[in-house]
PDB file with SEQRES, HELIX, SHEET and CRYST1 records, atoms N, CA, C and O in Angstrom:
SEQRES   1 A   59  MET ASN LEU ASN GLU PHE LEU GLU PRO GLY MET LEU VAL          
SEQRES   2 A   59  THR HIS PRO LEU GLN PRO ASP TRP GLY ILE GLY GLN VAL          
SEQRES   3 A   59  GLN SER ASN VAL ALA GLY LYS VAL THR VAL ASN PHE ARG          
SEQRES   4 A   59  GLU CYS GLY LYS VAL VAL ILE ASP GLY THR ARG ILE GLY          
SEQRES   5 A   59  LEU ILE LEU ALA ASP ASP PRO                                  
HELIX    1 AA1 ASN A    4  PHE A    6  5                                   3    
HELIX    2 AA2 PRO A   19  TRP A   21  5                                   3    
SHEET    1 AA1 5 GLY A  42  ASP A  47  0                                        
SHEET    2 AA1 5 LYS A  33  PHE A  38 -1                                        
SHEET    3 AA1 5 GLY A  24  VAL A  30 -1                                        
SHEET    4 AA1 5 LEU A  12  THR A  14 -1                                        
SHEET    5 AA1 5 ILE A  54  LEU A  55 -1                                        
CRYST1    1.000    1.000    1.000  90.00  90.00  90.00 P 1           1          
ATOM      1  N   MET A   1      13.703  -2.694   7.021  1.00  0.00           N  
ATOM      2  CA  MET A   1      13.110  -1.502   7.583  1.00  0.00           C  
ATOM      3  C   MET A   1      11.732  -1.279   7.000  1.00  0.00           C  
ATOM      4  O   MET A   1      11.571  -1.285   5.779  1.00  0.00           O  
ATOM      5  N   ASN A   2      10.784  -1.092   7.802  1.00  0.00           N  
ATOM      6  CA  ASN A   2       9.398  -0.888   7.401  1.00  0.00           C  
ATOM      7  C   ASN A   2       9.160   0.608   7.082  1.00  0.00           C  
ATOM      8  O   ASN A   2       9.291   1.466   7.954  1.00  0.00           O  
ATOM      9  N   LEU A   3       8.813   0.890   5.832  1.00  0.00           N  
ATOM     10  CA  LEU A   3       8.610   2.260   5.427  1.00  0.00           C  
ATOM     11  C   LEU A   3       7.152   2.717   5.530  1.00  0.00           C  
ATOM     12  O   LEU A   3       6.857   3.870   5.215  1.00  0.00           O  
ATOM     13  N   ASN A   4       6.245   1.859   5.956  1.00  0.00           N  
ATOM     14  CA  ASN A   4       4.817   2.137   5.961  1.00  0.00           C  
ATOM     15  C   ASN A   4       4.540   3.473   6.745  1.00  0.00           C  
ATOM     16  O   ASN A   4       3.666   4.243   6.346  1.00  0.00           O  
ATOM     17  N   GLU A   5       5.251   3.725   7.799  1.00  0.00           N  
ATOM     18  CA  GLU A   5       4.930   4.956   8.596  1.00  0.00           C  
ATOM     19  C   GLU A   5       5.166   6.177   7.776  1.00  0.00           C  
ATOM     20  O   GLU A   5       4.652   7.236   8.136  1.00  0.00           O  
ATOM     21  N   PHE A   6       5.916   6.117   6.683  1.00  0.00           N  
ATOM     22  CA  PHE A   6       6.225   7.301   5.867  1.00  0.00           C  
ATOM     23  C   PHE A   6       5.276   7.437   4.650  1.00  0.00           C  
ATOM     24  O   PHE A   6       5.353   8.417   3.908  1.00  0.00           O  
ATOM     25  N   LEU A   7       4.382   6.442   4.455  1.00  0.00           N  
ATOM     26  CA  LEU A   7       3.444   6.471   3.286  1.00  0.00           C  
ATOM     27  C   LEU A   7       2.387   7.562   3.469  1.00  0.00           C  
ATOM     28  O   LEU A   7       1.796   7.695   4.540  1.00  0.00           O  
ATOM     29  N   GLU A   8       2.166   8.317   2.437  1.00  0.00           N  
ATOM     30  CA  GLU A   8       1.144   9.392   2.476  1.00  0.00           C  
ATOM     31  C   GLU A   8       0.124   9.116   1.307  1.00  0.00           C  
ATOM     32  O   GLU A   8       0.406   8.419   0.332  1.00  0.00           O  
ATOM     33  N   PRO A   9      -1.068   9.723   1.498  1.00  0.00           N  
ATOM     34  CA  PRO A   9      -2.029   9.608   0.344  1.00  0.00           C  
ATOM     35  C   PRO A   9      -1.484  10.028  -0.970  1.00  0.00           C  
ATOM     36  O   PRO A   9      -0.794  11.042  -1.068  1.00  0.00           O  
ATOM     37  N   GLY A  10      -1.776   9.270  -1.983  1.00  0.00           N  
ATOM     38  CA  GLY A  10      -1.299   9.536  -3.349  1.00  0.00           C  
ATOM     39  C   GLY A  10      -0.062   8.738  -3.765  1.00  0.00           C  
ATOM     40  O   GLY A  10       0.238   8.614  -4.952  1.00  0.00           O  
ATOM     41  N   MET A  11       0.660   8.192  -2.761  1.00  0.00           N  
ATOM     42  CA  MET A  11       1.896   7.403  -3.103  1.00  0.00           C  
ATOM     43  C   MET A  11       1.418   6.133  -3.698  1.00  0.00           C  
ATOM     44  O   MET A  11       0.351   5.622  -3.358  1.00  0.00           O  
ATOM     45  N   LEU A  12       2.224   5.617  -4.601  1.00  0.00           N  
ATOM     46  CA  LEU A  12       1.995   4.275  -5.276  1.00  0.00           C  
ATOM     47  C   LEU A  12       2.834   3.192  -4.618  1.00  0.00           C  
ATOM     48  O   LEU A  12       4.017   3.368  -4.329  1.00  0.00           O  
ATOM     49  N   VAL A  13       2.134   2.008  -4.384  1.00  0.00           N  
ATOM     50  CA  VAL A  13       2.771   0.983  -3.675  1.00  0.00           C  
ATOM     51  C   VAL A  13       2.351  -0.423  -4.317  1.00  0.00           C  
ATOM     52  O   VAL A  13       1.374  -0.482  -5.064  1.00  0.00           O  
ATOM     53  N   THR A  14       3.067  -1.483  -4.026  1.00  0.00           N  
ATOM     54  CA  THR A  14       2.628  -2.840  -4.328  1.00  0.00           C  
ATOM     55  C   THR A  14       2.665  -3.613  -3.059  1.00  0.00           C  
ATOM     56  O   THR A  14       3.349  -3.233  -2.108  1.00  0.00           O  
ATOM     57  N   HIS A  15       1.919  -4.722  -3.027  1.00  0.00           N  
ATOM     58  CA  HIS A  15       1.817  -5.604  -1.868  1.00  0.00           C  
ATOM     59  C   HIS A  15       2.860  -6.737  -2.091  1.00  0.00           C  
ATOM     60  O   HIS A  15       2.777  -7.414  -3.116  1.00  0.00           O  
ATOM     61  N   PRO A  16       3.772  -6.956  -1.239  1.00  0.00           N  
ATOM     62  CA  PRO A  16       4.848  -7.990  -1.524  1.00  0.00           C  
ATOM     63  C   PRO A  16       4.311  -9.379  -1.668  1.00  0.00           C  
ATOM     64  O   PRO A  16       4.953 -10.182  -2.344  1.00  0.00           O  
ATOM     65  N   LEU A  17       3.173  -9.739  -1.083  1.00  0.00           N  
ATOM     66  CA  LEU A  17       2.697 -11.074  -1.175  1.00  0.00           C  
ATOM     67  C   LEU A  17       1.494 -11.250  -2.169  1.00  0.00           C  
ATOM     68  O   LEU A  17       0.969 -12.347  -2.359  1.00  0.00           O  
ATOM     69  N   GLN A  18       1.110 -10.142  -2.765  1.00  0.00           N  
ATOM     70  CA  GLN A  18       0.015 -10.156  -3.718  1.00  0.00           C  
ATOM     71  C   GLN A  18       0.302  -9.337  -4.960  1.00  0.00           C  
ATOM     72  O   GLN A  18      -0.358  -8.334  -5.232  1.00  0.00           O  
ATOM     73  N   PRO A  19       1.285  -9.776  -5.696  1.00  0.00           N  
ATOM     74  CA  PRO A  19       1.725  -8.983  -6.919  1.00  0.00           C  
ATOM     75  C   PRO A  19       0.634  -8.904  -7.949  1.00  0.00           C  
ATOM     76  O   PRO A  19       0.643  -7.995  -8.778  1.00  0.00           O  
ATOM     77  N   ASP A  20      -0.331  -9.847  -7.927  1.00  0.00           N  
ATOM     78  CA  ASP A  20      -1.393  -9.827  -8.920  1.00  0.00           C  
ATOM     79  C   ASP A  20      -2.412  -8.672  -8.642  1.00  0.00           C  
ATOM     80  O   ASP A  20      -3.245  -8.355  -9.491  1.00  0.00           O  
ATOM     81  N   TRP A  21      -2.322  -8.083  -7.484  1.00  0.00           N  
ATOM     82  CA  TRP A  21      -3.195  -6.901  -7.163  1.00  0.00           C  
ATOM     83  C   TRP A  21      -2.770  -5.676  -7.997  1.00  0.00           C  
ATOM     84  O   TRP A  21      -3.542  -4.726  -8.131  1.00  0.00           O  
ATOM     85  N   GLY A  22      -1.591  -5.694  -8.538  1.00  0.00           N  
ATOM     86  CA  GLY A  22      -1.054  -4.602  -9.296  1.00  0.00           C  
ATOM     87  C   GLY A  22      -0.575  -3.441  -8.351  1.00  0.00           C  
ATOM     88  O   GLY A  22      -0.354  -3.620  -7.153  1.00  0.00           O  
ATOM     89  N   ILE A  23      -0.441  -2.300  -8.959  1.00  0.00           N  
ATOM     90  CA  ILE A  23      -0.048  -1.049  -8.245  1.00  0.00           C  
ATOM     91  C   ILE A  23      -1.218  -0.500  -7.527  1.00  0.00           C  
ATOM     92  O   ILE A  23      -2.318  -0.531  -8.080  1.00  0.00           O  
ATOM     93  N   GLY A  24      -1.080  -0.001  -6.344  1.00  0.00           N  
ATOM     94  CA  GLY A  24      -2.114   0.664  -5.558  1.00  0.00           C  
ATOM     95  C   GLY A  24      -1.728   2.018  -5.166  1.00  0.00           C  
ATOM     96  O   GLY A  24      -0.545   2.329  -5.026  1.00  0.00           O  
ATOM     97  N   GLN A  25      -2.714   2.848  -4.981  1.00  0.00           N  
ATOM     98  CA  GLN A  25      -2.538   4.255  -4.497  1.00  0.00           C  
ATOM     99  C   GLN A  25      -3.007   4.341  -3.074  1.00  0.00           C  
ATOM    100  O   GLN A  25      -4.149   4.003  -2.763  1.00  0.00           O  
ATOM    101  N   VAL A  26      -2.102   4.807  -2.180  1.00  0.00           N  
ATOM    102  CA  VAL A  26      -2.393   4.964  -0.756  1.00  0.00           C  
ATOM    103  C   VAL A  26      -3.529   6.030  -0.654  1.00  0.00           C  
ATOM    104  O   VAL A  26      -3.447   7.105  -1.247  1.00  0.00           O  
ATOM    105  N   GLN A  27      -4.573   5.688   0.111  1.00  0.00           N  
ATOM    106  CA  GLN A  27      -5.679   6.566   0.397  1.00  0.00           C  
ATOM    107  C   GLN A  27      -5.572   7.170   1.702  1.00  0.00           C  
ATOM    108  O   GLN A  27      -5.957   8.328   1.867  1.00  0.00           O  
ATOM    109  N   SER A  28      -5.039   6.430   2.729  1.00  0.00           N  
ATOM    110  CA  SER A  28      -4.870   6.927   4.103  1.00  0.00           C  
ATOM    111  C   SER A  28      -3.869   6.074   4.828  1.00  0.00           C  
ATOM    112  O   SER A  28      -3.552   4.953   4.431  1.00  0.00           O  
ATOM    113  N   ASN A  29      -3.384   6.647   5.907  1.00  0.00           N  
ATOM    114  CA  ASN A  29      -2.361   5.902   6.740  1.00  0.00           C  
ATOM    115  C   ASN A  29      -2.582   6.382   8.178  1.00  0.00           C  
ATOM    116  O   ASN A  29      -2.035   7.416   8.560  1.00  0.00           O  
ATOM    117  N   VAL A  30      -3.380   5.650   8.999  1.00  0.00           N  
ATOM    118  CA  VAL A  30      -3.766   6.069  10.288  1.00  0.00           C  
ATOM    119  C   VAL A  30      -3.521   4.965  11.265  1.00  0.00           C  
ATOM    120  O   VAL A  30      -4.061   3.871  11.102  1.00  0.00           O  
ATOM    121  N   ALA A  31      -2.706   5.215  12.301  1.00  0.00           N  
ATOM    122  CA  ALA A  31      -2.431   4.277  13.416  1.00  0.00           C  
ATOM    123  C   ALA A  31      -2.063   2.895  12.868  1.00  0.00           C  
ATOM    124  O   ALA A  31      -2.549   1.872  13.349  1.00  0.00           O  
ATOM    125  N   GLY A  32      -1.232   2.890  11.895  1.00  0.00           N  
ATOM    126  CA  GLY A  32      -0.640   1.624  11.451  1.00  0.00           C  
ATOM    127  C   GLY A  32      -1.575   0.903  10.388  1.00  0.00           C  
ATOM    128  O   GLY A  32      -1.212  -0.144   9.851  1.00  0.00           O  
ATOM    129  N   LYS A  33      -2.753   1.486  10.114  1.00  0.00           N  
ATOM    130  CA  LYS A  33      -3.583   0.898   9.086  1.00  0.00           C  
ATOM    131  C   LYS A  33      -3.517   1.710   7.865  1.00  0.00           C  
ATOM    132  O   LYS A  33      -3.845   2.897   7.841  1.00  0.00           O  
ATOM    133  N   VAL A  34      -3.064   1.014   6.795  1.00  0.00           N  
ATOM    134  CA  VAL A  34      -2.893   1.716   5.495  1.00  0.00           C  
ATOM    135  C   VAL A  34      -4.040   1.263   4.545  1.00  0.00           C  
ATOM    136  O   VAL A  34      -4.220   0.068   4.307  1.00  0.00           O  
ATOM    137  N   THR A  35      -4.773   2.198   4.034  1.00  0.00           N  
ATOM    138  CA  THR A  35      -5.849   1.950   3.079  1.00  0.00           C  
ATOM    139  C   THR A  35      -5.251   2.209   1.702  1.00  0.00           C  
ATOM    140  O   THR A  35      -4.687   3.267   1.424  1.00  0.00           O  
ATOM    141  N   VAL A  36      -5.399   1.203   0.863  1.00  0.00           N  
ATOM    142  CA  VAL A  36      -4.774   1.305  -0.473  1.00  0.00           C  
ATOM    143  C   VAL A  36      -5.816   0.904  -1.551  1.00  0.00           C  
ATOM    144  O   VAL A  36      -6.514  -0.089  -1.347  1.00  0.00           O  
ATOM    145  N   ASN A  37      -5.943   1.584  -2.616  1.00  0.00           N  
ATOM    146  CA  ASN A  37      -6.801   1.281  -3.685  1.00  0.00           C  
ATOM    147  C   ASN A  37      -6.040   0.682  -4.830  1.00  0.00           C  
ATOM    148  O   ASN A  37      -5.454   1.397  -5.643  1.00  0.00           O  
ATOM    149  N   PHE A  38      -6.047  -0.687  -4.900  1.00  0.00           N  
ATOM    150  CA  PHE A  38      -5.284  -1.409  -5.955  1.00  0.00           C  
ATOM    151  C   PHE A  38      -6.025  -1.450  -7.203  1.00  0.00           C  
ATOM    152  O   PHE A  38      -7.254  -1.512  -7.189  1.00  0.00           O  
ATOM    153  N   ARG A  39      -5.321  -1.418  -8.339  1.00  0.00           N  
ATOM    154  CA  ARG A  39      -5.920  -1.352  -9.698  1.00  0.00           C  
ATOM    155  C   ARG A  39      -6.662  -2.634  -9.950  1.00  0.00           C  
ATOM    156  O   ARG A  39      -7.744  -2.579 -10.535  1.00  0.00           O  
ATOM    157  N   GLU A  40      -6.160  -3.800  -9.549  1.00  0.00           N  
ATOM    158  CA  GLU A  40      -6.768  -5.088  -9.864  1.00  0.00           C  
ATOM    159  C   GLU A  40      -7.617  -5.690  -8.779  1.00  0.00           C  
ATOM    160  O   GLU A  40      -8.282  -6.704  -8.992  1.00  0.00           O  
ATOM    161  N   CYS A  41      -7.601  -5.064  -7.593  1.00  0.00           N  
ATOM    162  CA  CYS A  41      -8.277  -5.696  -6.474  1.00  0.00           C  
ATOM    163  C   CYS A  41      -9.251  -4.728  -5.719  1.00  0.00           C  
ATOM    164  O   CYS A  41     -10.128  -5.178  -4.982  1.00  0.00           O  
ATOM    165  N   GLY A  42      -9.073  -3.400  -5.923  1.00  0.00           N  
ATOM    166  CA  GLY A  42      -9.965  -2.519  -5.258  1.00  0.00           C  
ATOM    167  C   GLY A  42      -9.347  -2.059  -3.940  1.00  0.00           C  
ATOM    168  O   GLY A  42      -8.148  -2.203  -3.704  1.00  0.00           O  
ATOM    169  N   LYS A  43     -10.184  -1.516  -3.116  1.00  0.00           N  
ATOM    170  CA  LYS A  43      -9.733  -0.872  -1.844  1.00  0.00           C  
ATOM    171  C   LYS A  43      -9.471  -1.986  -0.751  1.00  0.00           C  
ATOM    172  O   LYS A  43     -10.320  -2.843  -0.501  1.00  0.00           O  
ATOM    173  N   VAL A  44      -8.339  -1.928  -0.164  1.00  0.00           N  
ATOM    174  CA  VAL A  44      -7.907  -2.852   0.852  1.00  0.00           C  
ATOM    175  C   VAL A  44      -7.288  -2.152   2.055  1.00  0.00           C  
ATOM    176  O   VAL A  44      -6.478  -1.245   1.864  1.00  0.00           O  
ATOM    177  N   VAL A  45      -7.622  -2.522   3.260  1.00  0.00           N  
ATOM    178  CA  VAL A  45      -7.003  -1.953   4.443  1.00  0.00           C  
ATOM    179  C   VAL A  45      -5.938  -2.987   4.898  1.00  0.00           C  
ATOM    180  O   VAL A  45      -6.255  -4.158   5.109  1.00  0.00           O  
ATOM    181  N   ILE A  46      -4.688  -2.537   5.043  1.00  0.00           N  
ATOM    182  CA  ILE A  46      -3.531  -3.342   5.394  1.00  0.00           C  
ATOM    183  C   ILE A  46      -3.026  -2.996   6.765  1.00  0.00           C  
ATOM    184  O   ILE A  46      -2.903  -1.821   7.112  1.00  0.00           O  
ATOM    185  N   ASP A  47      -2.732  -4.006   7.548  1.00  0.00           N  
ATOM    186  CA  ASP A  47      -2.164  -3.817   8.828  1.00  0.00           C  
ATOM    187  C   ASP A  47      -0.637  -3.542   8.575  1.00  0.00           C  
ATOM    188  O   ASP A  47       0.146  -4.464   8.348  1.00  0.00           O  
ATOM    189  N   GLY A  48      -0.267  -2.255   8.626  1.00  0.00           N  
ATOM    190  CA  GLY A  48       1.109  -1.889   8.380  1.00  0.00           C  
ATOM    191  C   GLY A  48       2.179  -2.440   9.312  1.00  0.00           C  
ATOM    192  O   GLY A  48       3.376  -2.414   9.022  1.00  0.00           O  
ATOM    193  N   THR A  49       1.685  -2.946  10.461  1.00  0.00           N  
ATOM    194  CA  THR A  49       2.704  -3.570  11.427  1.00  0.00           C  
ATOM    195  C   THR A  49       3.029  -5.014  10.996  1.00  0.00           C  
ATOM    196  O   THR A  49       3.971  -5.612  11.516  1.00  0.00           O  
ATOM    197  N   ARG A  50       2.263  -5.573  10.057  1.00  0.00           N  
ATOM    198  CA  ARG A  50       2.457  -7.016   9.659  1.00  0.00           C  
ATOM    199  C   ARG A  50       2.994  -7.099   8.161  1.00  0.00           C  
ATOM    200  O   ARG A  50       3.717  -8.022   7.787  1.00  0.00           O  
ATOM    201  N   ILE A  51       2.599  -6.102   7.372  1.00  0.00           N  
ATOM    202  CA  ILE A  51       2.991  -6.230   5.926  1.00  0.00           C  
ATOM    203  C   ILE A  51       3.672  -4.926   5.549  1.00  0.00           C  
ATOM    204  O   ILE A  51       3.089  -3.857   5.731  1.00  0.00           O  
ATOM    205  N   GLY A  52       4.877  -4.986   5.033  1.00  0.00           N  
ATOM    206  CA  GLY A  52       5.612  -3.857   4.535  1.00  0.00           C  
ATOM    207  C   GLY A  52       5.386  -3.615   3.088  1.00  0.00           C  
ATOM    208  O   GLY A  52       5.884  -4.368   2.250  1.00  0.00           O  
ATOM    209  N   LEU A  53       4.652  -2.592   2.761  1.00  0.00           N  
ATOM    210  CA  LEU A  53       4.297  -2.242   1.354  1.00  0.00           C  
ATOM    211  C   LEU A  53       5.601  -1.756   0.676  1.00  0.00           C  
ATOM    212  O   LEU A  53       6.525  -1.253   1.315  1.00  0.00           O  
ATOM    213  N   ILE A  54       5.608  -1.941  -0.661  1.00  0.00           N  
ATOM    214  CA  ILE A  54       6.784  -1.531  -1.417  1.00  0.00           C  
ATOM    215  C   ILE A  54       6.487  -0.380  -2.351  1.00  0.00           C  
ATOM    216  O   ILE A  54       5.523  -0.453  -3.113  1.00  0.00           O  
ATOM    217  N   LEU A  55       7.262   0.657  -2.325  1.00  0.00           N  
ATOM    218  CA  LEU A  55       7.006   1.840  -3.170  1.00  0.00           C  
ATOM    219  C   LEU A  55       7.122   1.377  -4.647  1.00  0.00           C  
ATOM    220  O   LEU A  55       7.986   0.568  -4.986  1.00  0.00           O  
ATOM    221  N   ALA A  56       6.268   1.888  -5.479  1.00  0.00           N  
ATOM    222  CA  ALA A  56       6.207   1.507  -6.837  1.00  0.00           C  
ATOM    223  C   ALA A  56       6.328   2.789  -7.796  1.00  0.00           C  
ATOM    224  O   ALA A  56       6.032   3.924  -7.421  1.00  0.00           O  
ATOM    225  N   ASP A  57       6.786   2.477  -9.048  1.00  0.00           N  
ATOM    226  CA  ASP A  57       6.848   3.489 -10.065  1.00  0.00           C  
ATOM    227  C   ASP A  57       5.577   3.362 -10.889  1.00  0.00           C  
ATOM    228  O   ASP A  57       5.105   2.247 -11.111  1.00  0.00           O  
ATOM    229  N   ASP A  58       5.011   4.472 -11.349  1.00  0.00           N  
ATOM    230  CA  ASP A  58       3.855   4.478 -12.155  1.00  0.00           C  
ATOM    231  C   ASP A  58       4.337   4.075 -13.561  1.00  0.00           C  
ATOM    232  O   ASP A  58       5.136   4.821 -14.128  1.00  0.00           O  
ATOM    233  N   PRO A  59       3.921   2.976 -14.152  1.00  0.00           N  
ATOM    234  CA  PRO A  59       4.326   2.612 -15.528  1.00  0.00           C  
ATOM    235  C   PRO A  59       3.792   3.489 -16.600  1.00  0.00           C  
ATOM    236  O   PRO A  59       4.074   3.266 -17.777  1.00  0.00           O  
TER     237      PRO A  59                                                      
END                                                                             
């Protein structure tokens, strides 16, 4: 089940295929495009129809 449609700004996520990016904070979620600011990679726009982000806990 893809939870991307429920992501809201401020939520913490990880990218399932890029664990080295670290935890990211959702900036926006519009029309299937999720913008996330990752700690180790910076701001990335993800196609939410192709990649299911994973909710993360803040360590």
